[in-house]
C-alpha positions in Angstrom: 85.9 78.6 119.0 86.0 75.4 117.0 89.1 73.2 117.0 91.8 74.3 114.7 93.2 71.6 112.4 96.9 71.9 112.9 99.5 70.9 110.2 101.9 68.0 110.9 104.8 70.5 111.4 104.1 73.6 113.6 106.3 76.5 114.7 106.8 76.8 118.5 106.5 80.5 119.1 107.3 82.5 122.2 105.7 85.9 122.6 107.6 88.7 124.3 105.2 91.1 125.9 101.7 90.4 127.4 100.4 93.9 126.8 97.8 95.3 124.5 98.9 94.1 121.0 99.6 90.6 122.2 96.2 90.4 124.0 94.3 91.9 121.1 96.1 90.1 118.3 99.1 87.8 118.8 98.0 85.3 121.4 94.7 84.4 119.7 96.2 84.5 116.2 98.8 82.0 117.1 96.2 79.7 118.7 94.1 80.0 115.5 97.0 79.4 113.2 97.2 76.0 111.3 101.0 75.9 111.5 102.0 77.6 114.8 101.6 76.9 118.5 101.8 79.3 121.5 104.7 77.6 123.1 105.7 80.4 125.6 104.8 83.8 127.0 107.4 86.1 128.5 106.7 89.3 130.5 108.3 90.9 133.5 104.9 91.6 135.0 103.9 88.6 137.0 100.2 89.5 137.2 99.9 89.8 133.4 102.0 86.7 132.9 99.8 84.6 135.1 96.5 85.9 133.7 97.6 85.4 130.1 98.8 81.9 131.0 95.4 81.1 132.5 93.6 82.2 129.4 95.9 81.0 126.6 97.6 78.0 128.2 101.1 78.2 126.7 103.5 75.3 127.4 105.9 77.6 129.3 106.0 81.1 130.9 109.1 83.2 131.5 109.8 86.4 133.3 113.3 86.5 131.9 113.7 87.0 128.1 117.2 85.5 128.0 115.9 82.3 129.6 113.2 82.0 127.0 115.7 82.5 124.2 117.9 79.8 125.7 115.1 77.3 125.5 116.1 74.8 122.9 112.5 73.8 122.2 111.6 77.4 121.2 111.5 77.9 117.4 110.8 81.6 117.0 109.8 84.8 118.7 107.0 87.4 118.3 107.9 90.7 119.8 104.9 92.8 121.0 106.3 95.4 123.3 107.0 99.2 123.3 108.6 100.6 120.1 111.7 101.7 122.0 112.6 98.1 122.8 111.9 96.6 119.3 115.5 96.7 118.0 117.5 95.6 121.1 115.1 92.7 121.8 115.1 91.7 118.1 118.9 91.7 118.1 119.0 89.5 121.2 116.7 87.0 119.4 118.7 87.0 116.2 122.0 86.5 118.1 120.3 83.5 119.8 119.4 82.1 116.4 115.6 82.6 116.7 113.6 84.0 113.8 111.5 87.1 114.8 108.2 88.7 113.9 108.5 92.2 115.4 105.8 94.7 115.7 105.9 97.9 113.6 107.4 100.4 113.5 110.7 98.6 113.4 112.6 101.0 115.6 113.1 104.6 116.8 116.1 105.8 114.6 117.5 105.2 111.2 120.9 104.3 112.7 119.5 101.6 115.0 117.4 99.8 112.3 120.3 99.9 109.9 122.5 98.3 112.5 119.8 95.6 113.0 119.8 95.1 109.2 123.5 94.5 109.2 123.2 91.9 112.0 120.3 90.1 110.3 122.2 90.0 107.0 125.3 88.6 108.7 123.4 86.0 110.7 120.9 84.9 108.0 118.2 84.7 110.6 114.8 85.6 109.3 113.1 88.8 110.7 109.7 89.9 109.6 108.0 93.2 110.5 104.3 93.3 111.6 102.8 95.1 108.7 99.7 92.9 108.8 97.8 94.8 106.2 99.8 92.9 103.6 97.6 89.9 104.6 94.3 91.7 103.9 92.9 89.4 101.1 91.6 92.3 99.2 95.0 94.0 99.2 96.6 90.7 98.2 94.2 90.5 95.2 95.1 94.0 94.2 98.8 93.3 94.6 98.6 90.2 92.4 96.7 92.1 89.6 99.1 95.1 89.7 102.2 92.8 89.4 100.8 90.2 87.0 98.3 91.8 84.7 98.1 95.6 85.0 101.3 96.4 83.1 103.0 99.7 83.7 101.8 101.8 86.7 100.7 105.3 85.9 100.1 106.5 89.4 99.1 105.4 92.9 97.0 107.3 95.4 96.6 106.1 99.0 95.1 107.4 102.2 95.1 106.4 105.8 92.8 108.6 107.9 92.2 107.5 111.5 89.0 109.0 113.0 87.8 110.5 116.2 85.5 107.6 116.9 88.1 104.8 116.6 88.3 104.0 120.3 84.6 103.9 120.6 84.3 101.3 117.9 87.4 99.3 118.7 86.6 99.0 122.4 83.5 97.1 121.3 85.3 94.5 119.3 88.6 94.1 121.1 89.0 91.9 124.2 89.1 93.8 127.5 92.8 94.6 127.8 94.4 93.8 131.2 97.2 96.0 132.5 100.0 95.2 134.9 101.5 97.7 137.4 105.0 96.3 136.8 105.0 96.3 133.0 108.2 97.6 131.6 107.8 101.0 130.0 110.1 103.3 128.1 111.4 106.5 129.7 109.3 109.6 129.3 106.1 109.7 127.3 106.4 108.4 123.7 103.0 109.9 122.9 104.0 113.4 123.9 105.3 114.4 120.5 102.3 113.8 118.3 104.1 114.3 115.1 106.5 111.5 115.8 104.0 109.3 117.5 101.4 109.5 114.8 104.0 109.1 112.0 105.6 106.0 113.6 102.3 104.3 114.6 100.2 105.1 111.5 102.6 106.2 108.8 104.3 102.8 109.0 101.0 101.2 107.6 100.5 103.8 104.9 104.0 103.8 103.5 104.4 100.0 103.7 101.2 99.5 101.8 102.3 102.1 99.2 105.6 100.3 98.7 103.9 96.9 98.7 101.7 97.9 95.8 103.8 100.5 93.9 107.4 99.5 94.6 110.3 101.4 96.1 109.8 105.1 96.9 112.9 107.2 96.1 111.9 110.7 97.1 109.1 112.7 98.8 107.8 116.2 99.0 105.5 116.7 102.0 103.3 119.2 103.6 101.8 119.1 107.2 98.8 121.0 108.4 98.0 121.1 112.1 94.6 122.4 113.3 92.4 121.8 116.3 94.5 118.9 117.5 94.5 117.1 114.1 97.5 116.4 111.8 97.4 116.0 108.1 100.4 115.1 105.9 99.9 115.3 102.2 102.9 113.7 100.4 104.0 113.6 96.8 106.0 110.4 96.2 108.4 109.5 93.4 108.5 105.8 92.8 111.5 103.9 91.4 109.5 102.8 88.4 109.1 106.5 87.3 105.5 106.9 88.6 104.4 109.7 90.9 101.9 109.1 93.7 99.9 111.1 96.3 99.6 109.9 99.9 97.4 111.3 102.6 98.1 110.6 106.3 95.5 112.3 108.5 94.7 112.0 112.2 92.0 112.5 113.3 89.2 113.0 110.7 85.7 113.9 111.8 84.0 111.0 109.9 84.2 107.2 109.7 87.5 105.4 109.4 88.8 106.4 105.9 91.5 104.3 104.3 92.1 103.0 100.8 93.9 103.4 97.5 93.6 103.8 93.8 96.1 102.5 91.2 95.9 103.4 87.5 97.8 101.2 85.1 98.3 100.2 81.4 95.8 97.4 81.3 93.4 98.3 84.1 92.9 100.0 87.5 92.3 99.2 91.2 90.0 101.0 93.6 90.0 99.9 97.3 88.3 100.7 100.5 90.0 99.4 103.6 88.3 99.1 107.0 89.3 99.6 110.6 91.6 96.6 111.1 90.0 95.4 114.3 86.8 94.6 112.4 88.8 91.8 110.6 87.0 92.7 107.4 88.9 92.4 104.1 89.2 95.5 101.9 86.5 96.1 99.3 88.5 96.0 96.0 87.3 96.6 92.5 89.7 95.6 89.7 89.0 96.7 86.2 90.7 94.6 83.5 90.9 95.8 79.9 91.5 92.2 78.9 87.8 91.4 79.3 86.3 94.9 79.9 84.9 93.9 83.2 85.2 94.8 86.9 86.2 92.0 89.3 85.5 92.2 93.0 87.0 89.5 95.3 84.9 88.5 98.3 88.0 88.7 100.6 86.1 86.7 103.2 89.0 85.7 105.5 90.0 89.1 107.0 91.9 87.8 110.0 95.1 89.6 109.0 97.0 88.8 112.2 96.4 85.0 111.9 97.3 85.1 108.3 100.4 87.0 109.1 101.4 84.4 111.7 100.8 81.6 109.2 102.9 83.3 106.6 105.7 83.9 109.1 105.6 80.3 110.2 105.6 79.0 106.6 108.6 81.1 105.8 110.6 79.8 108.8 109.5 76.2 108.4 110.1 75.9 104.7 112.5 78.7 103.8 110.1 79.9 101.2 109.5 83.7 101.4 105.9 84.8 101.6 104.2 88.2 101.5 105.5 89.5 104.8 107.5 92.7 105.2 111.2 91.8 105.8 113.5 93.7 108.1 114.8 95.5 105.0 111.2 96.5 104.1 110.9 97.9 107.6 114.1 99.9 107.2 112.9 101.4 104.0 109.5 102.4 105.6 111.4 104.0 108.5 113.5 106.0 106.0 110.4 107.2 104.1 108.8 108.3 107.4 112.0 110.2 108.3 112.1 111.7 104.8 108.6 113.0 105.1 109.4 114.6 108.4 112.5 116.2 107.0 110.6 117.5 103.9 108.0 119.2 106.1 110.8 120.9 108.2 112.9 121.9 105.3 110.1 122.8 102.9 111.7 120.8 100.0 112.0 117.5 98.2 114.0 114.9 100.1 115.5 111.7 98.7 114.8 108.7 100.9 118.4 107.4 100.7 119.7 110.6 102.2 118.0 110.4 105.6 119.5 109.9 109.1 118.3 110.6 112.6 115.6 109.8 115.1 112.1 109.4 113.9 
């Protein structure tokens, strides 16, 4: 890797968790970032901590999270651990005055993420959720056109269909993930309930992208089909702007990775194909503009979403100027949408997003 030209002011980041997502994304992204440095790594597993230290050379390593948070040189925290621990570890960081980039989904229940939202609001400490697809340059171009030139939105359709060959392809491009025998794990098996596991892990991408492009979703009507070990949610969404959308969350499809969206508007339209994120390839986006009667297709060459996410987070913390990242309040809304979808399936009726409670 060539030397990265660092900006004069950089954010000293400590990463909590030396497991898969940190190894596959966060450590390298911080090193590649122009405005951040990997200051510390924290994990209870000594083997993982030592191995990651040997590879990524942080300034400090910690086995105790409280000790890392007490480090006055530490500027911010990236949390890349099991979903069950997202909210309590984020709260600890916020109370220590450290800005946080926490992996999605934000939490496990509506009540706990709303409590986190109250704490964040009272403390005025910045918390960003790891919806890295916002930093796909193709999706960024689509967002800018939708909000600056497209006029009124007629409808939005989006789909996120994970495929049966995903692990075959991603294993070829991800680093070899090391595991530690003493890694902290949640009680039980979070993957046992596939409805909840798939919704939290994958629905959080689909619904955040839909909100990012189309605005707030106020109600959903959803159907779920389960066959031969696959799950398919088809969801009619009602947007705050009066538009109606259709969303498709399916796992696993017997085909290539299938993800994208279409948006129809007053002065044009957008069609997009999004790739498996671990290929670091920006979405293929075609934007039709009635202003010139032509299609426009951005190259979207820089598809390192995780690095661009870190740079956006660091820029927000260092300057106070909000970027494209999903805030804690975006994360709460996405959690509510996912719960509303689950409720709609169980009740067989339309569910307002602002009515939901419970454990996702």
